[in-house]
PQR file with spaces between the fields and no chain letter, atoms N, CA, C, O and H, PARSE charges and radii, in Angstrom:
ATOM       1  N    UNK     1      54.599  -61.315   94.488 -0.4000 1.5000
ATOM       2  CA   UNK     1      55.300  -62.335   95.248 -0.0000 2.0000
ATOM       3  C    UNK     1      56.593  -62.743   94.527  0.5500 1.7000
ATOM       4  O    UNK     1      57.629  -62.940   95.163 -0.5500 1.4000
ATOM       5  N    UNK     2      56.524  -62.866   93.216 -0.4000 1.5000
ATOM       6  CA   UNK     2      57.697  -63.264   92.445 -0.0000 2.0000
ATOM       7  C    UNK     2      58.823  -62.238   92.602  0.5500 1.7000
ATOM       8  O    UNK     2      59.982  -62.599   92.805 -0.5500 1.4000
ATOM       9  H    UNK     2      55.683  -62.706   92.699  0.4000 1.0000
ATOM      10  N    UNK     3      58.470  -60.974   92.506 -0.4000 1.5000
ATOM      11  CA   UNK     3      59.480  -59.920   92.661 -0.0000 2.0000
ATOM      12  C    UNK     3      60.081  -59.969   94.057  0.5500 1.7000
ATOM      13  O    UNK     3      61.288  -59.792   94.218 -0.5500 1.4000
ATOM      14  H    UNK     3      57.528  -60.680   92.341  0.4000 1.0000
ATOM      15  N    UNK     4      59.260  -60.205   95.058 -0.4000 1.5000
ATOM      16  CA   UNK     4      59.747  -60.295   96.429 -0.0000 2.0000
ATOM      17  C    UNK     4      60.727  -61.440   96.621  0.5500 1.7000
ATOM      18  O    UNK     4      61.728  -61.298   97.323 -0.5500 1.4000
ATOM      19  H    UNK     4      58.279  -60.348   94.927  0.4000 1.0000
ATOM      20  N    UNK     5      60.435  -62.580   95.993 -0.4000 1.5000
ATOM      21  CA   UNK     5      61.347  -63.727   96.095 -0.0000 2.0000
ATOM      22  C    UNK     5      62.679  -63.456   95.396  0.5500 1.7000
ATOM      23  O    UNK     5      63.739  -63.828   95.898 -0.5500 1.4000
ATOM      24  H    UNK     5      59.622  -62.695   95.423  0.4000 1.0000
ATOM      25  N    UNK     6      62.614  -62.808   94.242 -0.4000 1.5000
ATOM      26  CA   UNK     6      63.852  -62.457   93.540 -0.0000 2.0000
ATOM      27  C    UNK     6      64.664  -61.476   94.374  0.5500 1.7000
ATOM      28  O    UNK     6      65.883  -61.612   94.478 -0.5500 1.4000
ATOM      29  H    UNK     6      61.753  -62.505   93.835  0.4000 1.0000
ATOM      30  N    UNK     7      64.002  -60.490   94.969 -0.4000 1.5000
ATOM      31  CA   UNK     7      64.713  -59.542   95.830 -0.0000 2.0000
ATOM      32  C    UNK     7      65.314  -60.229   97.045  0.5500 1.7000
ATOM      33  O    UNK     7      66.406  -59.865   97.484 -0.5500 1.4000
ATOM      34  H    UNK     7      63.012  -60.379   94.885  0.4000 1.0000
ATOM      35  N    UNK     8      64.620  -61.217   97.595 -0.4000 1.5000
ATOM      36  CA   UNK     8      65.152  -61.955   98.744 -0.0000 2.0000
ATOM      37  C    UNK     8      66.399  -62.749   98.356  0.5500 1.7000
ATOM      38  O    UNK     8      67.378  -62.776   99.102 -0.5500 1.4000
ATOM      39  H    UNK     8      63.734  -61.513   97.239  0.4000 1.0000
ATOM      40  N    UNK     9      66.365  -63.390   97.194 -0.4000 1.5000
ATOM      41  CA   UNK     9      67.538  -64.133   96.714 -0.0000 2.0000
ATOM      42  C    UNK     9      68.704  -63.168   96.503  0.5500 1.7000
ATOM      43  O    UNK     9      69.832  -63.445   96.911 -0.5500 1.4000
ATOM      44  H    UNK     9      65.570  -63.368   96.587  0.4000 1.0000
ATOM      45  N    UNK    10      68.422  -62.040   95.867 -0.4000 1.5000
ATOM      46  CA   UNK    10      69.482  -61.053   95.637 -0.0000 2.0000
ATOM      47  C    UNK    10      70.050  -60.532   96.952  0.5500 1.7000
ATOM      48  O    UNK    10      71.267  -60.412   97.095 -0.5500 1.4000
ATOM      49  H    UNK    10      67.506  -61.814   95.536  0.4000 1.0000
ATOM      50  N    UNK    11      69.190  -60.224   97.906 -0.4000 1.5000
ATOM      51  CA   UNK    11      69.656  -59.728   99.202 -0.0000 2.0000
ATOM      52  C    UNK    11      70.538  -60.757   99.908  0.5500 1.7000
ATOM      53  O    UNK    11      71.559  -60.415  100.504 -0.5500 1.4000
ATOM      54  H    UNK    11      68.202  -60.322   97.790  0.4000 1.0000
ATOM      55  N    UNK    12      70.128  -62.009   99.830 -0.4000 1.5000
ATOM      56  CA   UNK    12      70.919  -63.069  100.467 -0.0000 2.0000
ATOM      57  C    UNK    12      72.294  -63.193   99.816  0.5500 1.7000
ATOM      58  O    UNK    12      73.304  -63.319  100.509 -0.5500 1.4000
ATOM      59  H    UNK    12      69.298  -62.286   99.345  0.4000 1.0000
ATOM      60  N    UNK    13      72.330  -63.158   98.495 -0.4000 1.5000
ATOM      61  CA   UNK    13      73.612  -63.299   97.805 -0.0000 2.0000
ATOM      62  C    UNK    13      74.506  -62.071   97.985  0.5500 1.7000
ATOM      63  O    UNK    13      75.727  -62.203   98.065 -0.5500 1.4000
ATOM      64  H    UNK    13      71.509  -63.056   97.932  0.4000 1.0000
ATOM      65  N    UNK    14      73.916  -60.899   98.047 -0.4000 1.5000
ATOM      66  CA   UNK    14      74.720  -59.697   98.312 -0.0000 2.0000
ATOM      67  C    UNK    14      75.316  -59.782   99.717  0.5500 1.7000
ATOM      68  O    UNK    14      76.480  -59.441   99.926 -0.5500 1.4000
ATOM      69  H    UNK    14      72.924  -60.792   97.982  0.4000 1.0000
ATOM      70  N    UNK    15      74.515  -60.238  100.669 -0.4000 1.5000
ATOM      71  CA   UNK    15      75.022  -60.391  102.032 -0.0000 2.0000
ATOM      72  C    UNK    15      76.168  -61.397  102.086  0.5500 1.7000
ATOM      73  O    UNK    15      77.191  -61.140  102.722 -0.5500 1.4000
ATOM      74  H    UNK    15      73.570  -60.516  100.499  0.4000 1.0000
ATOM      75  N    UNK    16      76.004  -62.529  101.426 -0.4000 1.5000
ATOM      76  CA   UNK    16      77.070  -63.533  101.389 -0.0000 2.0000
ATOM      77  C    UNK    16      78.305  -62.970  100.707  0.5500 1.7000
ATOM      78  O    UNK    16      79.428  -63.220  101.145 -0.5500 1.4000
ATOM      79  H    UNK    16      75.174  -62.737  100.909  0.4000 1.0000
ATOM      80  N    UNK    17      78.104  -62.217   99.646 -0.4000 1.5000
ATOM      81  CA   UNK    17      79.226  -61.622   98.908 -0.0000 2.0000
ATOM      82  C    UNK    17      80.108  -60.790   99.832  0.5500 1.7000
ATOM      83  O    UNK    17      81.333  -60.903   99.810 -0.5500 1.4000
ATOM      84  H    UNK    17      77.192  -62.014   99.291  0.4000 1.0000
ATOM      85  N    UNK    18      79.466  -59.952  100.644 -0.4000 1.5000
ATOM      86  CA   UNK    18      80.250  -59.091  101.526 -0.0000 2.0000
ATOM      87  C    UNK    18      80.734  -59.811  102.777  0.5500 1.7000
ATOM      88  O    UNK    18      81.864  -59.590  103.212 -0.5500 1.4000
ATOM      89  H    UNK    18      78.470  -59.861  100.662  0.4000 1.0000
ATOM      90  N    UNK    19      79.909  -60.660  103.361 -0.4000 1.5000
ATOM      91  CA   UNK    19      80.308  -61.367  104.578 -0.0000 2.0000
ATOM      92  C    UNK    19      81.427  -62.373  104.321  0.5500 1.7000
ATOM      93  O    UNK    19      82.295  -62.576  105.170 -0.5500 1.4000
ATOM      94  H    UNK    19      78.991  -60.840  103.008  0.4000 1.0000
ATOM      95  N    UNK    20      81.401  -62.999  103.148 -0.4000 1.5000
ATOM      96  CA   UNK    20      82.437  -63.981  102.806 -0.0000 2.0000
ATOM      97  C    UNK    20      83.619  -63.336  102.094  0.5500 1.7000
ATOM      98  O    UNK    20      84.570  -64.017  101.712 -0.5500 1.4000
ATOM      99  H    UNK    20      80.696  -62.834  102.458  0.4000 1.0000
ATOM     100  N    UNK    21      83.552  -62.027  101.920 -0.4000 1.5000
ATOM     101  CA   UNK    21      84.634  -61.259  101.271 -0.0000 2.0000
ATOM     102  C    UNK    21      84.968  -61.808   99.882  0.5500 1.7000
ATOM     103  O    UNK    21      86.130  -61.987   99.519 -0.5500 1.4000
ATOM     104  H    UNK    21      82.779  -61.474  102.231  0.4000 1.0000
ATOM     105  N    UNK    22      83.909  -62.066   99.129 -0.4000 1.5000
ATOM     106  CA   UNK    22      84.084  -62.592   97.768 -0.0000 2.0000
ATOM     107  C    UNK    22      84.834  -61.586   96.892  0.5500 1.7000
ATOM     108  O    UNK    22      85.551  -61.973   95.970 -0.5500 1.4000
ATOM     109  H    UNK    22      82.965  -61.921   99.424  0.4000 1.0000
ATOM     110  N    UNK    23      84.664  -60.285   97.188 -0.4000 1.5000
ATOM     111  CA   UNK    23      85.335  -59.274   96.367 -0.0000 2.0000
ATOM     112  C    UNK    23      86.854  -59.412   96.395  0.5500 1.7000
ATOM     113  O    UNK    23      87.539  -58.914   95.502 -0.5500 1.4000
ATOM     114  H    UNK    23      84.081  -59.971   97.938  0.4000 1.0000
ATOM     115  N    UNK    24      87.372  -60.074   97.398 -0.4000 1.5000
ATOM     116  CA   UNK    24      88.824  -60.299   97.507 -0.0000 2.0000
ATOM     117  C    UNK    24      89.240  -61.698   97.067  0.5500 1.7000
ATOM     118  O    UNK    24      90.418  -62.048   97.133 -0.5500 1.4000
ATOM     119  H    UNK    24      86.815  -60.479   98.123  0.4000 1.0000
ATOM     120  N    UNK    25      88.294  -62.478   96.628 -0.4000 1.5000
ATOM     121  CA   UNK    25      88.570  -63.865   96.248 -0.0000 2.0000
ATOM     122  C    UNK    25      89.168  -63.932   94.844  0.5500 1.7000
ATOM     123  O    UNK    25      89.273  -62.925   94.143 -0.5500 1.4000
ATOM     124  H    UNK    25      87.337  -62.194   96.574  0.4000 1.0000
ATOM     125  N    UNK    26      89.547  -65.120   94.467 -0.4000 1.5000
ATOM     126  CA   UNK    26      90.119  -65.325   93.128 -0.0000 2.0000
ATOM     127  C    UNK    26      89.042  -65.140   92.064  0.5500 1.7000
ATOM     128  O    UNK    26      87.846  -65.135   92.353 -0.5500 1.4000
ATOM     129  H    UNK    26      89.462  -65.937   95.036  0.4000 1.0000
ATOM     130  N    UNK    27      89.498  -64.989   90.838 -0.4000 1.5000
ATOM     131  CA   UNK    27      88.563  -64.795   89.731 -0.0000 2.0000
ATOM     132  C    UNK    27      87.647  -65.999   89.543  0.5500 1.7000
ATOM     133  O    UNK    27      86.465  -65.833   89.243 -0.5500 1.4000
ATOM     134  H    UNK    27      90.470  -64.993   90.602  0.4000 1.0000
ATOM     135  N    UNK    28      88.173  -67.202   89.715 -0.4000 1.5000
ATOM     136  CA   UNK    28      87.344  -68.396   89.546 -0.0000 2.0000
ATOM     137  C    UNK    28      86.262  -68.467   90.624  0.5500 1.7000
ATOM     138  O    UNK    28      85.139  -68.889   90.350 -0.5500 1.4000
ATOM     139  H    UNK    28      89.133  -67.338   89.959  0.4000 1.0000
ATOM     140  N    UNK    29      86.597  -68.059   91.842 -0.4000 1.5000
ATOM     141  CA   UNK    29      85.613  -68.043   92.925 -0.0000 2.0000
ATOM     142  C    UNK    29      84.511  -67.045   92.611  0.5500 1.7000
ATOM     143  O    UNK    29      83.333  -67.332   92.823 -0.5500 1.4000
ATOM     144  H    UNK    29      87.510  -67.716   92.065  0.4000 1.0000
ATOM     145  N    UNK    30      84.878  -65.893   92.114 -0.4000 1.5000
ATOM     146  CA   UNK    30      83.883  -64.884   91.730 -0.0000 2.0000
ATOM     147  C    UNK    30      82.989  -65.412   90.613  0.5500 1.7000
ATOM     148  O    UNK    30      81.777  -65.195   90.627 -0.5500 1.4000
ATOM     149  H    UNK    30      85.835  -65.660   91.941  0.4000 1.0000
ATOM     150  N    UNK    31      83.579  -66.095   89.662 -0.4000 1.5000
ATOM     151  CA   UNK    31      82.809  -66.651   88.553 -0.0000 2.0000
ATOM     152  C    UNK    31      81.815  -67.699   89.043  0.5500 1.7000
ATOM     153  O    UNK    31      80.647  -67.683   88.656 -0.5500 1.4000
ATOM     154  H    UNK    31      84.564  -66.272   89.651  0.4000 1.0000
ATOM     155  N    UNK    32      82.279  -68.601   89.888 -0.4000 1.5000
ATOM     156  CA   UNK    32      81.405  -69.646   90.434 -0.0000 2.0000
ATOM     157  C    UNK    32      80.278  -69.009   91.241  0.5500 1.7000
ATOM     158  O    UNK    32      79.123  -69.418   91.123 -0.5500 1.4000
ATOM     159  H    UNK    32      83.228  -68.614   90.202  0.4000 1.0000
ATOM     160  N    UNK    33      80.606  -68.021   92.051 -0.4000 1.5000
ATOM     161  CA   UNK    33      79.597  -67.320   92.853 -0.0000 2.0000
ATOM     162  C    UNK    33      78.539  -66.697   91.943  0.5500 1.7000
ATOM     163  O    UNK    33      77.342  -66.810   92.207 -0.5500 1.4000
ATOM     164  H    UNK    33      81.544  -67.689   92.146  0.4000 1.0000
ATOM     165  N    UNK    34      78.978  -66.050   90.886 -0.4000 1.5000
ATOM     166  CA   UNK    34      78.056  -65.404   89.957 -0.0000 2.0000
ATOM     167  C    UNK    34      77.170  -66.424   89.246  0.5500 1.7000
ATOM     168  O    UNK    34      75.977  -66.186   89.059 -0.5500 1.4000
ATOM     169  H    UNK    34      79.950  -65.958   90.672  0.4000 1.0000
ATOM     170  N    UNK    35      77.745  -67.549   88.852 -0.4000 1.5000
ATOM     171  CA   UNK    35      76.968  -68.596   88.185 -0.0000 2.0000
ATOM     172  C    UNK    35      75.914  -69.167   89.134  0.5500 1.7000
ATOM     173  O    UNK    35      74.765  -69.360   88.736 -0.5500 1.4000
ATOM     174  H    UNK    35      78.714  -67.742   89.003  0.4000 1.0000
ATOM     175  N    UNK    36      76.291  -69.436   90.373 -0.4000 1.5000
ATOM     176  CA   UNK    36      75.340  -69.976   91.355 -0.0000 2.0000
ATOM     177  C    UNK    36      74.227  -68.965   91.612  0.5500 1.7000
ATOM     178  O    UNK    36      73.054  -69.334   91.668 -0.5500 1.4000
ATOM     179  H    UNK    36      77.224  -69.279   90.696  0.4000 1.0000
ATOM     180  N    UNK    37      74.583  -67.711   91.766 -0.4000 1.5000
ATOM     181  CA   UNK    37      73.593  -66.644   91.989 -0.0000 2.0000
ATOM     182  C    UNK    37      72.613  -66.569   90.817  0.5500 1.7000
ATOM     183  O    UNK    37      71.402  -66.486   91.019 -0.5500 1.4000
ATOM     184  H    UNK    37      75.536  -67.411   91.720  0.4000 1.0000
ATOM     185  N    UNK    38      73.131  -66.599   89.615 -0.4000 1.5000
ATOM     186  CA   UNK    38      72.295  -66.520   88.419 -0.0000 2.0000
ATOM     187  C    UNK    38      71.363  -67.728   88.321  0.5500 1.7000
ATOM     188  O    UNK    38      70.183  -67.581   88.002 -0.5500 1.4000
ATOM     189  H    UNK    38      74.115  -66.666   89.451  0.4000 1.0000
ATOM     190  N    UNK    39      71.893  -68.916   88.594 -0.4000 1.5000
ATOM     191  CA   UNK    39      71.069  -70.124   88.529 -0.0000 2.0000
ATOM     192  C    UNK    39      69.976  -70.122   89.594  0.5500 1.7000
ATOM     193  O    UNK    39      68.853  -70.556   89.333 -0.5500 1.4000
ATOM     194  H    UNK    39      72.851  -69.036   88.853  0.4000 1.0000
ATOM     195  N    UNK    40      70.295  -69.643   90.775 -0.4000 1.5000
ATOM     196  CA   UNK    40      69.286  -69.561   91.838 -0.0000 2.0000
ATOM     197  C    UNK    40      68.179  -68.579   91.448  0.5500 1.7000
ATOM     198  O    UNK    40      66.996  -68.863   91.636 -0.5500 1.4000
ATOM     199  H    UNK    40      71.206  -69.290   90.987  0.4000 1.0000
ATOM     200  N    UNK    41      68.562  -67.443   90.916 -0.4000 1.5000
ATOM     201  CA   UNK    41      67.572  -66.456   90.475 -0.0000 2.0000
ATOM     202  C    UNK    41      66.720  -67.026   89.340  0.5500 1.7000
ATOM     203  O    UNK    41      65.500  -66.864   89.332 -0.5500 1.4000
ATOM     204  H    UNK    41      69.523  -67.212   90.763  0.4000 1.0000
ATOM     205  N    UNK    42      67.359  -67.683   88.397 -0.4000 1.5000
ATOM     206  CA   UNK    42      66.639  -68.303   87.293 -0.0000 2.0000
ATOM     207  C    UNK    42      65.653  -69.349   87.807  0.5500 1.7000
ATOM     208  O    UNK    42      64.522  -69.424   87.325 -0.5500 1.4000
ATOM     209  H    UNK    42      68.350  -67.814   88.403  0.4000 1.0000
ATOM     210  N    UNK    43      66.068  -70.148   88.768 -0.4000 1.5000
ATOM     211  CA   UNK    43      65.183  -71.154   89.345 -0.0000 2.0000
ATOM     212  C    UNK    43      63.952  -70.541   89.995  0.5500 1.7000
ATOM     213  O    UNK    43      62.840  -71.041   89.823 -0.5500 1.4000
ATOM     214  H    UNK    43      66.987  -70.088   89.159  0.4000 1.0000
ATOM     215  N    UNK    44      64.146  -69.462   90.740 -0.4000 1.5000
ATOM     216  CA   UNK    44      63.023  -68.774   91.386 -0.0000 2.0000
ATOM     217  C    UNK    44      62.075  -68.209   90.333  0.5500 1.7000
ATOM     218  O    UNK    44      60.857  -68.348   90.452 -0.5500 1.4000
ATOM     219  H    UNK    44      65.049  -69.056   90.880  0.4000 1.0000
ATOM     220  N    UNK    45      62.626  -67.579   89.310 -0.4000 1.5000
ATOM     221  CA   UNK    45      61.796  -66.969   88.273 -0.0000 2.0000
ATOM     222  C    UNK    45      61.035  -68.031   87.488  0.5500 1.7000
ATOM     223  O    UNK    45      59.837  -67.878   87.249 -0.5500 1.4000
ATOM     224  H    UNK    45      63.615  -67.466   89.213  0.4000 1.0000
ATOM     225  N    UNK    46      61.705  -69.095   87.087 -0.4000 1.5000
ATOM     226  CA   UNK    46      61.023  -70.143   86.321 -0.0000 2.0000
ATOM     227  C    UNK    46      59.915  -70.803   87.135  0.5500 1.7000
ATOM     228  O    UNK    46      58.843  -71.098   86.607 -0.5500 1.4000
ATOM     229  H    UNK    46      62.678  -69.220   87.282  0.4000 1.0000
ATOM     230  N    UNK    47      60.173  -71.033   88.407 -0.4000 1.5000
ATOM     231  CA   UNK    47      59.142  -71.637   89.261 -0.0000 2.0000
ATOM     232  C    UNK    47      57.938  -70.707   89.383  0.5500 1.7000
ATOM     233  O    UNK    47      56.792  -71.150   89.307 -0.5500 1.4000
ATOM     234  H    UNK    47      61.043  -70.793   88.836  0.4000 1.0000
ATOM     235  N    UNK    48      58.204  -69.431   89.571 -0.4000 1.5000
ATOM     236  CA   UNK    48      57.114  -68.459   89.665 -0.0000 2.0000
ATOM     237  C    UNK    48      56.323  -68.352   88.381  0.5500 1.7000
ATOM     238  O    UNK    48      55.095  -68.285   88.407 -0.5500 1.4000
ATOM     239  H    UNK    48      59.135  -69.071   89.632  0.4000 1.0000
ATOM     240  N    UNK    49      57.015  -68.335   87.263 -0.4000 1.5000
ATOM     241  CA   UNK    49      56.322  -68.249   85.977 -0.0000 2.0000
ATOM     242  C    UNK    49      55.517  -69.512   85.690  0.5500 1.7000
ATOM     243  O    UNK    49      54.442  -69.435   85.095 -0.5500 1.4000
ATOM     244  H    UNK    49      58.013  -68.389   87.241  0.4000 1.0000
ATOM     245  N    UNK    50      56.020  -70.673   86.105 -0.4000 1.5000
ATOM     246  CA   UNK    50      55.251  -71.915   85.942 -0.0000 2.0000
ATOM     247  C    UNK    50      53.970  -71.878   86.763  0.5500 1.7000
ATOM     248  O    UNK    50      52.926  -72.350   86.314 -0.5500 1.4000
ATOM     249  H    UNK    50      56.893  -70.736   86.588  0.4000 1.0000
ATOM     250  N    UNK    51      54.050  -71.319   87.961 -0.4000 1.5000
ATOM     251  CA   UNK    51      52.843  -71.200   88.788 -0.0000 2.0000
ATOM     252  C    UNK    51      51.821  -70.275   88.129  0.5500 1.7000
ATOM     253  O    UNK    51      50.622  -70.554   88.143 -0.5500 1.4000
ATOM     254  H    UNK    51      54.898  -70.936   88.326  0.4000 1.0000
ATOM     255  N    UNK    52      52.301  -69.181   87.556 -0.4000 1.5000
ATOM     256  CA   UNK    52      51.396  -68.260   86.875 -0.0000 2.0000
ATOM     257  C    UNK    52      50.745  -68.951   85.679  0.5500 1.7000
ATOM     258  O    UNK    52      49.535  -68.840   85.480 -0.5500 1.4000
ATOM     259  H    UNK    52      53.275  -68.954   87.544  0.4000 1.0000
ATOM     260  N    UNK    53      51.541  -69.661   84.886 -0.4000 1.5000
ATOM     261  CA   UNK    53      51.011  -70.362   83.722 -0.0000 2.0000
ATOM     262  C    UNK    53      49.994  -71.420   84.139  0.5500 1.7000
ATOM     263  O    UNK    53      48.954  -71.568   83.498 -0.5500 1.4000
ATOM     264  H    UNK    53      52.524  -69.751   85.048  0.4000 1.0000
ATOM     265  N    UNK    54      50.288  -72.151   85.202 -0.4000 1.5000
ATOM     266  CA   UNK    54      49.353  -73.176   85.684 -0.0000 2.0000
ATOM     267  C    UNK    54      48.043  -72.555   86.145  0.5500 1.7000
ATOM     268  O    UNK    54      46.966  -73.081   85.866 -0.5500 1.4000
ATOM     269  H    UNK    54      51.133  -72.031   85.723  0.4000 1.0000
ATOM     270  N    UNK    55      48.139  -71.448   86.843 -0.4000 1.5000
ATOM     271  CA   UNK    55      46.930  -70.776   87.324 -0.0000 2.0000
ATOM     272  C    UNK    55      46.096  -70.266   86.157  0.5500 1.7000
ATOM     273  O    UNK    55      44.868  -70.339   86.190 -0.5500 1.4000
ATOM     274  H    UNK    55      49.015  -71.020   87.069  0.4000 1.0000
ATOM     275  N    UNK    56      46.749  -69.758   85.140 -0.4000 1.5000
ATOM     276  CA   UNK    56      46.009  -69.264   83.968 -0.0000 2.0000
ATOM     277  C    UNK    56      45.350  -70.404   83.207  0.5500 1.7000
ATOM     278  O    UNK    56      44.199  -70.286   82.787 -0.5500 1.4000
ATOM     279  H    UNK    56      47.747  -69.698   85.113  0.4000 1.0000
ATOM     280  N    UNK    57      46.061  -71.494   83.029 -0.4000 1.5000
ATOM     281  CA   UNK    57      45.487  -72.614   82.275 -0.0000 2.0000
ATOM     282  C    UNK    57      44.386  -73.318   83.062  0.5500 1.7000
ATOM     283  O    UNK    57      43.512  -73.951   82.469 -0.5500 1.4000
ATOM     284  H    UNK    57      46.996  -71.590   83.370  0.4000 1.0000
ATOM     285  N    UNK    58      44.418  -73.214   84.383 -0.4000 1.5000
ATOM     286  CA   UNK    58      43.380  -73.820   85.207 -0.0000 2.0000
ATOM     287  C    UNK    58      42.122  -72.963   85.250  0.5500 1.7000
ATOM     288  O    UNK    58      41.101  -73.375   85.800 -0.5500 1.4000
ATOM     289  H    UNK    58      45.128  -72.699   84.864  0.4000 1.0000
ATOM     290  N    UNK    59      42.202  -71.771   84.668 -0.4000 1.5000
ATOM     291  CA   UNK    59      41.029  -70.897   84.627 -0.0000 2.0000
ATOM     292  C    UNK    59      40.822  -70.119   85.911  0.5500 1.7000
ATOM     293  O    UNK    59      39.695  -69.753   86.242 -0.5500 1.4000
ATOM     294  H    UNK    59      43.031  -71.436   84.222  0.4000 1.0000
ATOM     295  N    UNK    60      41.889  -69.866   86.627 -0.4000 1.5000
ATOM     296  CA   UNK    60      41.775  -69.109   87.870 -0.0000 2.0000
ATOM     297  C    UNK    60      41.284  -67.695   87.579  0.5500 1.7000
ATOM     298  O    UNK    60      41.831  -67.008   86.716 -0.5500 1.4000
ATOM     299  H    UNK    60      42.804  -70.164   86.358  0.4000 1.0000
ATOM     300  N    UNK    61      40.275  -67.274   88.285 -0.4000 1.5000
ATOM     301  CA   UNK    61      39.735  -65.937   88.100 -0.0000 2.0000
ATOM     302  C    UNK    61      40.662  -64.847   88.589  0.5500 1.7000
ATOM     303  O    UNK    61      40.519  -63.692   88.190 -0.5500 1.4000
ATOM     304  H    UNK    61      39.831  -67.832   88.986  0.4000 1.0000
ATOM     305  N    UNK    62      41.605  -65.186   89.439 -0.4000 1.5000
ATOM     306  CA   UNK    62      42.504  -64.171   89.983 -0.0000 2.0000
ATOM     307  C    UNK    62      43.475  -63.626   88.941  0.5500 1.7000
ATOM     308  O    UNK    62      43.872  -62.463   89.014 -0.5500 1.4000
ATOM     309  H    UNK    62      41.721  -66.125   89.763  0.4000 1.0000
ATOM     310  N    UNK    63      43.857  -64.447   87.983 -0.4000 1.5000
ATOM     311  CA   UNK    63      44.864  -64.024   87.018 -0.0000 2.0000
ATOM     312  C    UNK    63      44.287  -63.735   85.636  0.5500 1.7000
ATOM     313  O    UNK    63      45.040  -63.435   84.709 -0.5500 1.4000
ATOM     314  H    UNK    63      43.535  -65.392   87.924  0.4000 1.0000
ATOM     315  N    UNK    64      42.993  -63.816   85.483 -0.4000 1.5000
ATOM     316  CA   UNK    64      42.386  -63.540   84.167 -0.0000 2.0000
ATOM     317  C    UNK    64      42.362  -62.063   83.891  0.5500 1.7000
ATOM     318  O    UNK    64      42.287  -61.235   84.799 -0.5500 1.4000
ATOM     319  H    UNK    64      42.381  -64.059   86.236  0.4000 1.0000
ATOM     320  N    UNK    65      42.428  -61.749   82.610 -0.4000 1.5000
ATOM     321  CA   UNK    65      42.320  -60.342   82.195 -0.0000 2.0000
ATOM     322  C    UNK    65      40.920  -60.019   81.820  0.5500 1.7000
ATOM     323  O    UNK    65      40.628  -58.884   81.444 -0.5500 1.4000
ATOM     324  H    UNK    65      42.489  -62.421   81.872  0.4000 1.0000
């Protein structure tokens, strides 16, 4: 699920990149776009990892080794 969410975020940002013609934008616009994309991806990953950690600490049988 985590990989799917990261791929969805990436797909959305790639679509925005081309639809908004970011490749032709100024350098600062490209930088801001990249920072926002990175922060969104980081947010998705951290949230997913927190859920995994919570499930493991709660003793969930689904995630035990």
